[in-house]
mmCIF file of the C-alpha atoms, coordinates in Angstrom:
data_MODEL
# 
_entry.id   MODEL 
# 
loop_
_atom_site.group_PDB 
_atom_site.id 
_atom_site.type_symbol 
_atom_site.label_atom_id 
_atom_site.label_alt_id 
_atom_site.label_comp_id 
_atom_site.label_asym_id 
_atom_site.label_entity_id 
_atom_site.label_seq_id 
_atom_site.pdbx_PDB_ins_code 
_atom_site.Cartn_x 
_atom_site.Cartn_y 
_atom_site.Cartn_z 
_atom_site.occupancy 
_atom_site.B_iso_or_equiv 
_atom_site.pdbx_formal_charge 
_atom_site.auth_seq_id 
_atom_site.auth_comp_id 
_atom_site.auth_asym_id 
_atom_site.auth_atom_id 
_atom_site.pdbx_PDB_model_num 
ATOM 1   C CA . MET A 1 1   ? -9.795 28.654 -0.611  1.00 0.00 ? 1   MET A CA 1 
ATOM 2   C CA . ASN A 1 2   ? -7.084 28.012 1.971   1.00 0.00 ? 2   ASN A CA 1 
ATOM 3   C CA . GLU A 1 3   ? -4.211 26.063 0.336   1.00 0.00 ? 3   GLU A CA 1 
ATOM 4   C CA . TYR A 1 4   ? -3.867 23.687 3.309   1.00 0.00 ? 4   TYR A CA 1 
ATOM 5   C CA . LYS A 1 5   ? -7.561 22.821 3.200   1.00 0.00 ? 5   LYS A CA 1 
ATOM 6   C CA . ARG A 1 6   ? -7.487 22.375 -0.568  1.00 0.00 ? 6   ARG A CA 1 
ATOM 7   C CA . PHE A 1 7   ? -4.534 20.007 -0.329  1.00 0.00 ? 7   PHE A CA 1 
ATOM 8   C CA . GLU A 1 8   ? -5.806 18.398 2.903   1.00 0.00 ? 8   GLU A CA 1 
ATOM 9   C CA . ILE A 1 9   ? -2.285 18.436 4.303   1.00 0.00 ? 9   ILE A CA 1 
ATOM 10  C CA . ASP A 1 10  ? -1.619 16.792 7.658   1.00 0.00 ? 10  ASP A CA 1 
ATOM 11  C CA . PHE A 1 11  ? 1.454  18.362 9.269   1.00 0.00 ? 11  PHE A CA 1 
ATOM 12  C CA . SER A 1 12  ? 1.558  16.005 12.263  1.00 0.00 ? 12  SER A CA 1 
ATOM 13  C CA . GLU A 1 13  ? 4.824  14.399 11.110  1.00 0.00 ? 13  GLU A CA 1 
ATOM 14  C CA . ALA A 1 14  ? 6.530  17.500 9.748   1.00 0.00 ? 14  ALA A CA 1 
ATOM 15  C CA . ARG A 1 15  ? 9.839  17.841 11.580  1.00 0.00 ? 15  ARG A CA 1 
ATOM 16  C CA . SER A 1 16  ? 11.909 20.848 12.524  1.00 0.00 ? 16  SER A CA 1 
ATOM 17  C CA . ILE A 1 17  ? 15.624 20.748 11.832  1.00 0.00 ? 17  ILE A CA 1 
ATOM 18  C CA . SER A 1 18  ? 17.637 20.842 15.034  1.00 0.00 ? 18  SER A CA 1 
ATOM 19  C CA . THR A 1 19  ? 21.267 21.898 15.090  1.00 0.00 ? 19  THR A CA 1 
ATOM 20  C CA . PRO A 1 20  ? 23.462 19.136 16.603  1.00 0.00 ? 20  PRO A CA 1 
ATOM 21  C CA . SER A 1 21  ? 25.330 20.113 19.761  1.00 0.00 ? 21  SER A CA 1 
ATOM 22  C CA . SER A 1 22  ? 28.508 18.534 18.401  1.00 0.00 ? 22  SER A CA 1 
ATOM 23  C CA . GLN A 1 23  ? 29.898 17.884 14.942  1.00 0.00 ? 23  GLN A CA 1 
ATOM 24  C CA . ILE A 1 24  ? 28.582 14.716 13.298  1.00 0.00 ? 24  ILE A CA 1 
ATOM 25  C CA . ASP A 1 25  ? 31.433 12.293 12.676  1.00 0.00 ? 25  ASP A CA 1 
ATOM 26  C CA . PHE A 1 26  ? 31.044 10.060 9.634   1.00 0.00 ? 26  PHE A CA 1 
ATOM 27  C CA . LYS A 1 27  ? 32.979 8.998  6.553   1.00 0.00 ? 27  LYS A CA 1 
ATOM 28  C CA . PRO A 1 28  ? 31.540 10.500 3.355   1.00 0.00 ? 28  PRO A CA 1 
ATOM 29  C CA . MET A 1 29  ? 30.348 7.885  0.865   1.00 0.00 ? 29  MET A CA 1 
ATOM 30  C CA . ASP A 1 30  ? 31.715 7.531  -2.658  1.00 0.00 ? 30  ASP A CA 1 
ATOM 31  C CA . PRO A 1 31  ? 29.299 9.579  -4.830  1.00 0.00 ? 31  PRO A CA 1 
ATOM 32  C CA . ALA A 1 32  ? 29.628 7.180  -7.784  1.00 0.00 ? 32  ALA A CA 1 
ATOM 33  C CA . LYS A 1 33  ? 26.401 5.308  -6.990  1.00 0.00 ? 33  LYS A CA 1 
ATOM 34  C CA . LEU A 1 34  ? 24.447 8.532  -6.532  1.00 0.00 ? 34  LEU A CA 1 
ATOM 35  C CA . ASN A 1 35  ? 25.754 9.872  -9.833  1.00 0.00 ? 35  ASN A CA 1 
ATOM 36  C CA . GLN A 1 36  ? 24.374 6.780  -11.594 1.00 0.00 ? 36  GLN A CA 1 
ATOM 37  C CA . ILE A 1 37  ? 20.901 6.951  -10.012 1.00 0.00 ? 37  ILE A CA 1 
ATOM 38  C CA . TRP A 1 38  ? 18.118 5.964  -12.393 1.00 0.00 ? 38  TRP A CA 1 
ATOM 39  C CA . GLY A 1 39  ? 15.056 8.186  -12.543 1.00 0.00 ? 39  GLY A CA 1 
ATOM 40  C CA . PHE A 1 40  ? 11.558 7.051  -13.509 1.00 0.00 ? 40  PHE A CA 1 
ATOM 41  C CA . THR A 1 41  ? 9.084  9.076  -15.551 1.00 0.00 ? 41  THR A CA 1 
ATOM 42  C CA . ALA A 1 42  ? 5.314  9.385  -15.706 1.00 0.00 ? 42  ALA A CA 1 
ATOM 43  C CA . PRO A 1 43  ? 3.449  6.960  -17.990 1.00 0.00 ? 43  PRO A CA 1 
ATOM 44  C CA . LYS A 1 44  ? 1.622  9.016  -20.615 1.00 0.00 ? 44  LYS A CA 1 
ATOM 45  C CA . HIS A 1 45  ? -1.830 7.807  -19.543 1.00 0.00 ? 45  HIS A CA 1 
ATOM 46  C CA . LEU A 1 46  ? -1.404 8.796  -15.878 1.00 0.00 ? 46  LEU A CA 1 
ATOM 47  C CA . GLU A 1 47  ? -1.511 12.240 -14.243 1.00 0.00 ? 47  GLU A CA 1 
ATOM 48  C CA . LYS A 1 48  ? 0.011  13.752 -11.084 1.00 0.00 ? 48  LYS A CA 1 
ATOM 49  C CA . MET A 1 49  ? 2.818  11.194 -11.147 1.00 0.00 ? 49  MET A CA 1 
ATOM 50  C CA . SER A 1 50  ? 5.713  13.162 -9.658  1.00 0.00 ? 50  SER A CA 1 
ATOM 51  C CA . GLY A 1 51  ? 5.136  11.507 -6.264  1.00 0.00 ? 51  GLY A CA 1 
ATOM 52  C CA . PRO A 1 52  ? 5.012  7.888  -7.516  1.00 0.00 ? 52  PRO A CA 1 
ATOM 53  C CA . CYS A 1 53  ? 8.003  8.540  -9.788  1.00 0.00 ? 53  CYS A CA 1 
ATOM 54  C CA . ALA A 1 54  ? 10.036 9.957  -6.890  1.00 0.00 ? 54  ALA A CA 1 
ATOM 55  C CA . ILE A 1 55  ? 9.056  6.953  -4.756  1.00 0.00 ? 55  ILE A CA 1 
ATOM 56  C CA . GLY A 1 56  ? 10.092 4.614  -7.567  1.00 0.00 ? 56  GLY A CA 1 
ATOM 57  C CA . THR A 1 57  ? 13.426 6.381  -7.985  1.00 0.00 ? 57  THR A CA 1 
ATOM 58  C CA . ILE A 1 58  ? 14.212 6.067  -4.269  1.00 0.00 ? 58  ILE A CA 1 
ATOM 59  C CA . LEU A 1 59  ? 13.082 2.424  -3.998  1.00 0.00 ? 59  LEU A CA 1 
ATOM 60  C CA . HIS A 1 60  ? 15.084 1.374  -7.053  1.00 0.00 ? 60  HIS A CA 1 
ATOM 61  C CA . TYR A 1 61  ? 18.153 3.216  -5.764  1.00 0.00 ? 61  TYR A CA 1 
ATOM 62  C CA . HIS A 1 62  ? 17.960 1.196  -2.547  1.00 0.00 ? 62  HIS A CA 1 
ATOM 63  C CA . GLY A 1 63  ? 17.464 -2.078 -4.451  1.00 0.00 ? 63  GLY A CA 1 
ATOM 64  C CA . ILE A 1 64  ? 13.766 -2.457 -3.630  1.00 0.00 ? 64  ILE A CA 1 
ATOM 65  C CA . GLY A 1 65  ? 11.294 -3.722 -6.222  1.00 0.00 ? 65  GLY A CA 1 
ATOM 66  C CA . TRP A 1 66  ? 9.142  -6.602 -7.419  1.00 0.00 ? 66  TRP A CA 1 
ATOM 67  C CA . ASN A 1 67  ? 10.246 -9.769 -9.192  1.00 0.00 ? 67  ASN A CA 1 
ATOM 68  C CA . HIS A 1 68  ? 7.201  -9.858 -11.478 1.00 0.00 ? 68  HIS A CA 1 
ATOM 69  C CA . ILE A 1 69  ? 7.998  -6.489 -13.099 1.00 0.00 ? 69  ILE A CA 1 
ATOM 70  C CA . PRO A 1 70  ? 9.724  -7.005 -16.491 1.00 0.00 ? 70  PRO A CA 1 
ATOM 71  C CA . LYS A 1 71  ? 13.319 -5.778 -16.719 1.00 0.00 ? 71  LYS A CA 1 
ATOM 72  C CA . ASP A 1 72  ? 15.423 -4.169 -19.417 1.00 0.00 ? 72  ASP A CA 1 
ATOM 73  C CA . ARG A 1 73  ? 18.819 -5.464 -20.573 1.00 0.00 ? 73  ARG A CA 1 
ATOM 74  C CA . GLN A 1 74  ? 20.543 -3.666 -17.701 1.00 0.00 ? 74  GLN A CA 1 
ATOM 75  C CA . GLY A 1 75  ? 18.279 -5.354 -15.161 1.00 0.00 ? 75  GLY A CA 1 
ATOM 76  C CA . ARG A 1 76  ? 16.265 -2.228 -14.415 1.00 0.00 ? 76  ARG A CA 1 
ATOM 77  C CA . PRO A 1 77  ? 12.477 -2.507 -14.139 1.00 0.00 ? 77  PRO A CA 1 
ATOM 78  C CA . LEU A 1 78  ? 10.644 -1.245 -17.210 1.00 0.00 ? 78  LEU A CA 1 
ATOM 79  C CA . ASN A 1 79  ? 9.407  2.266  -16.522 1.00 0.00 ? 79  ASN A CA 1 
ATOM 80  C CA . ASP A 1 80  ? 5.647  2.075  -17.058 1.00 0.00 ? 80  ASP A CA 1 
ATOM 81  C CA . PRO A 1 81  ? 4.975  -1.309 -15.381 1.00 0.00 ? 81  PRO A CA 1 
ATOM 82  C CA . PHE A 1 82  ? 7.135  -0.257 -12.419 1.00 0.00 ? 82  PHE A CA 1 
ATOM 83  C CA . ILE A 1 83  ? 5.386  3.083  -11.891 1.00 0.00 ? 83  ILE A CA 1 
ATOM 84  C CA . GLU A 1 84  ? 1.966  1.473  -12.367 1.00 0.00 ? 84  GLU A CA 1 
ATOM 85  C CA . GLU A 1 85  ? 2.881  -1.003 -9.625  1.00 0.00 ? 85  GLU A CA 1 
ATOM 86  C CA . ILE A 1 86  ? 4.076  1.857  -7.397  1.00 0.00 ? 86  ILE A CA 1 
ATOM 87  C CA . VAL A 1 87  ? 0.691  3.557  -7.869  1.00 0.00 ? 87  VAL A CA 1 
ATOM 88  C CA . ARG A 1 88  ? -1.187 0.375  -6.956  1.00 0.00 ? 88  ARG A CA 1 
ATOM 89  C CA . TRP A 1 89  ? 1.061  -0.583 -4.052  1.00 0.00 ? 89  TRP A CA 1 
ATOM 90  C CA . SER A 1 90  ? 1.410  2.873  -2.483  1.00 0.00 ? 90  SER A CA 1 
ATOM 91  C CA . GLU A 1 91  ? -2.116 4.135  -3.276  1.00 0.00 ? 91  GLU A CA 1 
ATOM 92  C CA . THR A 1 92  ? -0.679 7.358  -4.673  1.00 0.00 ? 92  THR A CA 1 
ATOM 93  C CA . PRO A 1 93  ? -1.457 9.990  -5.759  1.00 0.00 ? 93  PRO A CA 1 
ATOM 94  C CA . ASP A 1 94  ? -3.929 10.780 -2.990  1.00 0.00 ? 94  ASP A CA 1 
ATOM 95  C CA . LEU A 1 95  ? -4.636 14.471 -3.648  1.00 0.00 ? 95  LEU A CA 1 
ATOM 96  C CA . PHE A 1 96  ? -6.594 15.290 -6.774  1.00 0.00 ? 96  PHE A CA 1 
ATOM 97  C CA . GLY A 1 97  ? -7.242 18.979 -6.063  1.00 0.00 ? 97  GLY A CA 1 
ATOM 98  C CA . GLY A 1 98  ? -4.446 21.440 -6.712  1.00 0.00 ? 98  GLY A CA 1 
ATOM 99  C CA . SER A 1 99  ? -1.078 20.463 -8.145  1.00 0.00 ? 99  SER A CA 1 
ATOM 100 C CA . MET A 1 100 ? 0.589  18.464 -5.379  1.00 0.00 ? 100 MET A CA 1 
ATOM 101 C CA . GLY A 1 101 ? -0.756 15.021 -6.304  1.00 0.00 ? 101 GLY A CA 1 
ATOM 102 C CA . THR A 1 102 ? 0.848  13.039 -3.491  1.00 0.00 ? 102 THR A CA 1 
ATOM 103 C CA . SER A 1 103 ? 0.903  14.355 0.075   1.00 0.00 ? 103 SER A CA 1 
ATOM 104 C CA . PRO A 1 104 ? 4.075  14.222 2.196   1.00 0.00 ? 104 PRO A CA 1 
ATOM 105 C CA . LEU A 1 105 ? 2.434  11.721 4.575   1.00 0.00 ? 105 LEU A CA 1 
ATOM 106 C CA . MET A 1 106 ? 1.723  9.356  1.685   1.00 0.00 ? 106 MET A CA 1 
ATOM 107 C CA . MET A 1 107 ? 5.350  9.676  0.582   1.00 0.00 ? 107 MET A CA 1 
ATOM 108 C CA . LEU A 1 108 ? 6.414  8.763  4.122   1.00 0.00 ? 108 LEU A CA 1 
ATOM 109 C CA . GLY A 1 109 ? 3.959  5.873  4.224   1.00 0.00 ? 109 GLY A CA 1 
ATOM 110 C CA . ALA A 1 110 ? 5.246  4.368  0.989   1.00 0.00 ? 110 ALA A CA 1 
ATOM 111 C CA . LEU A 1 111 ? 8.896  4.581  2.047   1.00 0.00 ? 111 LEU A CA 1 
ATOM 112 C CA . ARG A 1 112 ? 8.152  3.094  5.461   1.00 0.00 ? 112 ARG A CA 1 
ATOM 113 C CA . LYS A 1 113 ? 6.093  0.334  3.857   1.00 0.00 ? 113 LYS A CA 1 
ATOM 114 C CA . ALA A 1 114 ? 9.300  -0.544 2.002   1.00 0.00 ? 114 ALA A CA 1 
ATOM 115 C CA . ASP A 1 115 ? 11.122 -0.709 5.378   1.00 0.00 ? 115 ASP A CA 1 
ATOM 116 C CA . LEU A 1 116 ? 13.049 2.509  4.845   1.00 0.00 ? 116 LEU A CA 1 
ATOM 117 C CA . HIS A 1 117 ? 13.565 4.995  7.670   1.00 0.00 ? 117 HIS A CA 1 
ATOM 118 C CA . ALA A 1 118 ? 11.836 8.104  6.337   1.00 0.00 ? 118 ALA A CA 1 
ATOM 119 C CA . SER A 1 119 ? 11.435 11.619 7.724   1.00 0.00 ? 119 SER A CA 1 
ATOM 120 C CA . TRP A 1 120 ? 9.673  14.713 6.421   1.00 0.00 ? 120 TRP A CA 1 
ATOM 121 C CA . TYR A 1 121 ? 11.171 18.117 7.200   1.00 0.00 ? 121 TYR A CA 1 
ATOM 122 C CA . ALA A 1 122 ? 9.105  21.231 6.496   1.00 0.00 ? 122 ALA A CA 1 
ATOM 123 C CA . GLY A 1 123 ? 8.799  24.850 7.568   1.00 0.00 ? 123 GLY A CA 1 
ATOM 124 C CA . ASN A 1 124 ? 12.535 25.239 8.135   1.00 0.00 ? 124 ASN A CA 1 
ATOM 125 C CA . SER A 1 125 ? 14.928 27.815 6.726   1.00 0.00 ? 125 SER A CA 1 
ATOM 126 C CA . VAL A 1 126 ? 16.385 27.334 3.264   1.00 0.00 ? 126 VAL A CA 1 
ATOM 127 C CA . VAL A 1 127 ? 19.905 27.264 4.723   1.00 0.00 ? 127 VAL A CA 1 
ATOM 128 C CA . ASP A 1 128 ? 19.087 24.518 7.237   1.00 0.00 ? 128 ASP A CA 1 
ATOM 129 C CA . THR A 1 129 ? 17.219 22.535 4.583   1.00 0.00 ? 129 THR A CA 1 
ATOM 130 C CA . LEU A 1 130 ? 20.155 22.665 2.177   1.00 0.00 ? 130 LEU A CA 1 
ATOM 131 C CA . GLN A 1 131 ? 22.459 21.493 4.971   1.00 0.00 ? 131 GLN A CA 1 
ATOM 132 C CA . VAL A 1 132 ? 20.265 18.441 5.586   1.00 0.00 ? 132 VAL A CA 1 
ATOM 133 C CA . ILE A 1 133 ? 20.206 17.646 1.864   1.00 0.00 ? 133 ILE A CA 1 
ATOM 134 C CA . GLN A 1 134 ? 23.987 17.939 1.672   1.00 0.00 ? 134 GLN A CA 1 
ATOM 135 C CA . LEU A 1 135 ? 24.454 15.730 4.737   1.00 0.00 ? 135 LEU A CA 1 
ATOM 136 C CA . GLU A 1 136 ? 22.181 13.056 3.259   1.00 0.00 ? 136 GLU A CA 1 
ATOM 137 C CA . LEU A 1 137 ? 24.040 13.123 -0.057  1.00 0.00 ? 137 LEU A CA 1 
ATOM 138 C CA . LEU A 1 138 ? 27.393 12.809 1.706   1.00 0.00 ? 138 LEU A CA 1 
ATOM 139 C CA . GLN A 1 139 ? 26.038 9.629  3.289   1.00 0.00 ? 139 GLN A CA 1 
ATOM 140 C CA . GLY A 1 140 ? 25.021 8.283  -0.114  1.00 0.00 ? 140 GLY A CA 1 
ATOM 141 C CA . ARG A 1 141 ? 21.283 8.947  0.164   1.00 0.00 ? 141 ARG A CA 1 
ATOM 142 C CA . PRO A 1 142 ? 19.200 10.860 -2.403  1.00 0.00 ? 142 PRO A CA 1 
ATOM 143 C CA . VAL A 1 143 ? 16.547 13.230 -1.060  1.00 0.00 ? 143 VAL A CA 1 
ATOM 144 C CA . MET A 1 144 ? 12.985 13.919 -2.190  1.00 0.00 ? 144 MET A CA 1 
ATOM 145 C CA . VAL A 1 145 ? 12.124 17.606 -2.448  1.00 0.00 ? 145 VAL A CA 1 
ATOM 146 C CA . LEU A 1 146 ? 8.812  19.369 -3.030  1.00 0.00 ? 146 LEU A CA 1 
ATOM 147 C CA . VAL A 1 147 ? 9.488  22.208 -5.454  1.00 0.00 ? 147 VAL A CA 1 
ATOM 148 C CA . ASN A 1 148 ? 7.178  25.073 -6.355  1.00 0.00 ? 148 ASN A CA 1 
ATOM 149 C CA . HIS A 1 149 ? 7.378  26.244 -9.968  1.00 0.00 ? 149 HIS A CA 1 
ATOM 150 C CA . GLY A 1 150 ? 4.876  29.062 -9.383  1.00 0.00 ? 150 GLY A CA 1 
ATOM 151 C CA . PRO A 1 151 ? 6.122  32.554 -8.561  1.00 0.00 ? 151 PRO A CA 1 
ATOM 152 C CA . ILE A 1 152 ? 5.625  33.763 -4.997  1.00 0.00 ? 152 ILE A CA 1 
ATOM 153 C CA . GLY A 1 153 ? 2.184  35.302 -4.695  1.00 0.00 ? 153 GLY A CA 1 
ATOM 154 C CA . HIS A 1 154 ? 0.714  33.039 -7.378  1.00 0.00 ? 154 HIS A CA 1 
ATOM 155 C CA . PRO A 1 155 ? -1.068 29.655 -7.068  1.00 0.00 ? 155 PRO A CA 1 
ATOM 156 C CA . LEU A 1 156 ? 1.256  26.812 -6.147  1.00 0.00 ? 156 LEU A CA 1 
ATOM 157 C CA . SER A 1 157 ? 2.595  24.630 -8.955  1.00 0.00 ? 157 SER A CA 1 
ATOM 158 C CA . LEU A 1 158 ? 4.124  21.724 -7.037  1.00 0.00 ? 158 LEU A CA 1 
ATOM 159 C CA . GLU A 1 159 ? 6.250  18.781 -8.071  1.00 0.00 ? 159 GLU A CA 1 
ATOM 160 C CA . TRP A 1 160 ? 8.212  16.084 -6.260  1.00 0.00 ? 160 TRP A CA 1 
ATOM 161 C CA . GLN A 1 161 ? 11.801 15.731 -7.471  1.00 0.00 ? 161 GLN A CA 1 
ATOM 162 C CA . VAL A 1 162 ? 14.802 13.753 -6.217  1.00 0.00 ? 162 VAL A CA 1 
ATOM 163 C CA . VAL A 1 163 ? 18.089 15.514 -5.441  1.00 0.00 ? 163 VAL A CA 1 
ATOM 164 C CA . TYR A 1 164 ? 21.084 13.297 -6.119  1.00 0.00 ? 164 TYR A CA 1 
ATOM 165 C CA . LYS A 1 165 ? 24.000 15.696 -6.475  1.00 0.00 ? 165 LYS A CA 1 
ATOM 166 C CA . MET A 1 166 ? 25.171 19.085 -5.216  1.00 0.00 ? 166 MET A CA 1 
ATOM 167 C CA . VAL A 1 167 ? 28.352 20.335 -6.815  1.00 0.00 ? 167 VAL A CA 1 
ATOM 168 C CA . GLU A 1 168 ? 29.753 23.841 -6.478  1.00 0.00 ? 168 GLU A CA 1 
ATOM 169 C CA . ASN A 1 169 ? 26.679 26.078 -6.854  1.00 0.00 ? 169 ASN A CA 1 
ATOM 170 C CA . THR A 1 170 ? 24.427 23.647 -8.723  1.00 0.00 ? 170 THR A CA 1 
ATOM 171 C CA . ILE A 1 171 ? 21.812 21.106 -7.619  1.00 0.00 ? 171 ILE A CA 1 
ATOM 172 C CA . HIS A 1 172 ? 21.001 18.081 -9.784  1.00 0.00 ? 172 HIS A CA 1 
ATOM 173 C CA . THR A 1 173 ? 17.588 16.414 -9.630  1.00 0.00 ? 173 THR A CA 1 
ATOM 174 C CA . LYS A 1 174 ? 15.562 13.648 -11.250 1.00 0.00 ? 174 LYS A CA 1 
ATOM 175 C CA . HIS A 1 175 ? 11.976 14.495 -12.180 1.00 0.00 ? 175 HIS A CA 1 
ATOM 176 C CA . SER A 1 176 ? 8.957  12.735 -13.667 1.00 0.00 ? 176 SER A CA 1 
ATOM 177 C CA . GLY A 1 177 ? 8.956  14.515 -17.025 1.00 0.00 ? 177 GLY A CA 1 
ATOM 178 C CA . GLY A 1 178 ? 9.486  12.474 -20.175 1.00 0.00 ? 178 GLY A CA 1 
ATOM 179 C CA . GLY A 1 179 ? 12.662 12.368 -22.225 1.00 0.00 ? 179 GLY A CA 1 
ATOM 180 C CA . LYS A 1 180 ? 15.817 13.451 -20.408 1.00 0.00 ? 180 LYS A CA 1 
ATOM 181 C CA . ASN A 1 181 ? 14.489 13.634 -16.862 1.00 0.00 ? 181 ASN A CA 1 
ATOM 182 C CA . ASP A 1 182 ? 17.447 15.440 -15.305 1.00 0.00 ? 182 ASP A CA 1 
ATOM 183 C CA . SER A 1 183 ? 17.379 19.043 -14.140 1.00 0.00 ? 183 SER A CA 1 
ATOM 184 C CA . VAL A 1 184 ? 20.329 21.184 -13.112 1.00 0.00 ? 184 VAL A CA 1 
ATOM 185 C CA . TRP A 1 185 ? 19.473 24.205 -10.982 1.00 0.00 ? 185 TRP A CA 1 
ATOM 186 C CA . SER A 1 186 ? 21.652 27.047 -9.828  1.00 0.00 ? 186 SER A CA 1 
ATOM 187 C CA . LEU A 1 187 ? 21.721 27.473 -6.069  1.00 0.00 ? 187 LEU A CA 1 
ATOM 188 C CA . LEU A 1 188 ? 19.633 30.641 -6.380  1.00 0.00 ? 188 LEU A CA 1 
ATOM 189 C CA . GLN A 1 189 ? 17.034 28.898 -8.570  1.00 0.00 ? 189 GLN A CA 1 
ATOM 190 C CA . PHE A 1 190 ? 16.783 25.981 -6.172  1.00 0.00 ? 190 PHE A CA 1 
ATOM 191 C CA . LYS A 1 191 ? 16.316 28.238 -3.159  1.00 0.00 ? 191 LYS A CA 1 
ATOM 192 C CA . GLU A 1 192 ? 13.423 29.900 -4.987  1.00 0.00 ? 192 GLU A CA 1 
ATOM 193 C CA . LEU A 1 193 ? 11.890 26.494 -5.783  1.00 0.00 ? 193 LEU A CA 1 
ATOM 194 C CA . LEU A 1 194 ? 11.936 25.494 -2.103  1.00 0.00 ? 194 LEU A CA 1 
ATOM 195 C CA . ALA A 1 195 ? 10.317 28.698 -0.856  1.00 0.00 ? 195 ALA A CA 1 
ATOM 196 C CA . MET A 1 196 ? 6.522  29.046 -0.716  1.00 0.00 ? 196 MET A CA 1 
ATOM 197 C CA . ASP A 1 197 ? 3.980  31.530 0.580   1.00 0.00 ? 197 ASP A CA 1 
ATOM 198 C CA . GLN A 1 198 ? 2.804  28.900 3.077   1.00 0.00 ? 198 GLN A CA 1 
ATOM 199 C CA . PRO A 1 199 ? 5.488  28.818 5.822   1.00 0.00 ? 199 PRO A CA 1 
ATOM 200 C CA . GLN A 1 200 ? 4.519  25.348 7.099   1.00 0.00 ? 200 GLN A CA 1 
ATOM 201 C CA . LEU A 1 201 ? 4.906  23.769 3.662   1.00 0.00 ? 201 LEU A CA 1 
ATOM 202 C CA . SER A 1 202 ? 7.989  25.702 2.586   1.00 0.00 ? 202 SER A CA 1 
ATOM 203 C CA . CYS A 1 203 ? 11.263 23.774 2.279   1.00 0.00 ? 203 CYS A CA 1 
ATOM 204 C CA . SER A 1 204 ? 9.591  20.345 2.329   1.00 0.00 ? 204 SER A CA 1 
ATOM 205 C CA . ILE A 1 205 ? 12.030 17.459 1.922   1.00 0.00 ? 205 ILE A CA 1 
ATOM 206 C CA . VAL A 1 206 ? 11.740 13.732 2.618   1.00 0.00 ? 206 VAL A CA 1 
ATOM 207 C CA . THR A 1 207 ? 14.781 11.676 3.589   1.00 0.00 ? 207 THR A CA 1 
ATOM 208 C CA . ALA A 1 208 ? 15.041 7.895  3.362   1.00 0.00 ? 208 ALA A CA 1 
ATOM 209 C CA . ALA A 1 209 ? 17.651 5.564  4.836   1.00 0.00 ? 209 ALA A CA 1 
ATOM 210 C CA . LYS A 1 210 ? 18.062 1.808  4.588   1.00 0.00 ? 210 LYS A CA 1 
ATOM 211 C CA . ASP A 1 211 ? 19.379 -0.392 7.398   1.00 0.00 ? 211 ASP A CA 1 
# 
């Protein structure tokens, strides 16, 4: 079966990365806040939660949440109630065939529902995609990425993760797995995770900015 049909992917909002005609002038943000980003993990009784967990991580980073969700001693929302509310509020995951779980358009919809300016980039080169991620991080904004754990030529094994740091030749992400939910990838590993047999879906990232 065609992977696009199986995942029911709508590419209408997938954006190409355009090279600016002049250098972008901005002051890089202090990375301290990004380095302290809190990642949320999948409740044990729920499946295909990488999308909702990535949404929760981004919303919490930007100070968006619900007053009725119980908090821990540090003032963070408790993991399971928060992710359960994300699932209810965002109506994710929306894809139950294959491994994706939550489609890029649903990720966009959830972020925009929270009044964030969100964009989905897909089908671009790895180099251009990494440049966008780096630019977002320099402006203090974590980036959602759709990674493929399956080898090229094999069925897709997809997961949403959140990139929060690029240092030297390593990329740091938050993921929905239990326990210590941090991953550190070499640049080569990360490039392989972004690449897919389906050119339109390859190098899928979602950016989110707050006014």
